[in-house]
C-alpha positions as CSV (number, residue, x, y, z in Angstrom):
1,X,36.3,160.6,-58.5
2,X,39.9,159.3,-58.5
3,X,39.1,156.7,-61.1
4,X,37.5,159.3,-63.3
5,X,40.5,161.5,-63.0
6,X,42.8,158.6,-63.6
7,X,44.7,159.2,-60.4
8,X,45.7,156.8,-57.6
9,X,43.1,156.4,-54.9
10,X,44.0,157.9,-51.6
11,X,42.3,157.6,-48.2
12,X,41.6,160.6,-45.9
13,X,44.2,159.1,-43.6
14,X,46.7,159.1,-46.5
15,X,45.9,162.8,-47.1
16,X,46.6,163.4,-43.4
17,X,50.1,162.0,-43.8
18,X,50.7,164.0,-47.0
19,X,49.5,167.2,-45.3
20,X,51.8,166.6,-42.4
21,X,54.8,166.3,-44.7
22,X,53.9,169.6,-46.4
23,X,53.7,171.3,-43.0
24,X,57.1,169.9,-42.0
25,X,58.6,171.1,-45.3
26,X,57.4,174.6,-44.6
27,X,59.1,174.6,-41.2
28,X,56.4,173.3,-38.7
29,X,57.8,171.8,-35.6
30,X,56.8,168.4,-34.1
31,X,54.8,170.3,-31.5
32,X,53.0,172.3,-34.2
33,X,52.1,169.1,-36.0
34,X,51.0,167.4,-32.7
35,X,48.6,170.3,-32.1
36,X,47.4,170.5,-35.7
37,X,46.5,166.7,-35.6
38,X,45.1,166.9,-32.1
39,X,47.4,164.2,-30.7
40,X,47.9,164.0,-27.0
41,X,51.3,162.4,-27.4
42,X,54.3,163.5,-29.5
43,X,55.1,159.8,-30.0
44,X,51.8,159.4,-31.9
45,X,52.7,162.4,-34.1
46,X,56.1,161.0,-34.9
47,X,54.4,158.2,-36.9
48,X,53.1,160.8,-39.3
49,X,56.5,162.3,-40.2
50,X,58.1,160.6,-43.2
51,X,61.4,162.1,-44.1
52,X,62.1,161.5,-47.7
53,X,65.2,161.7,-49.9
54,X,63.5,164.7,-51.6
55,X,63.7,166.6,-48.3
56,X,67.3,165.7,-47.8
57,X,68.2,166.9,-51.3
58,X,66.4,170.2,-50.6
59,X,68.3,170.7,-47.4
60,X,71.6,169.9,-49.0
61,X,71.0,172.4,-51.8
62,X,70.0,175.1,-49.2
63,X,73.2,174.4,-47.1
64,X,75.4,174.4,-50.2
65,X,73.9,177.8,-51.3
66,X,75.0,179.3,-47.9
67,X,78.6,178.2,-48.2
């Protein structure tokens, strides 16, 4: 289906990482994500969190608007 839609192929595991980033952006905590993904260890969950420059830019804009 990805080929037909002319979009990059993504695995279910890749979608899991993307979903995790969306939850983080919306304010979920590391513990929230750990429970959501069913991990026993927070250390395992940390591997799913990929902070991006986009996130830093969003935070900077939010902080600036509060000054």
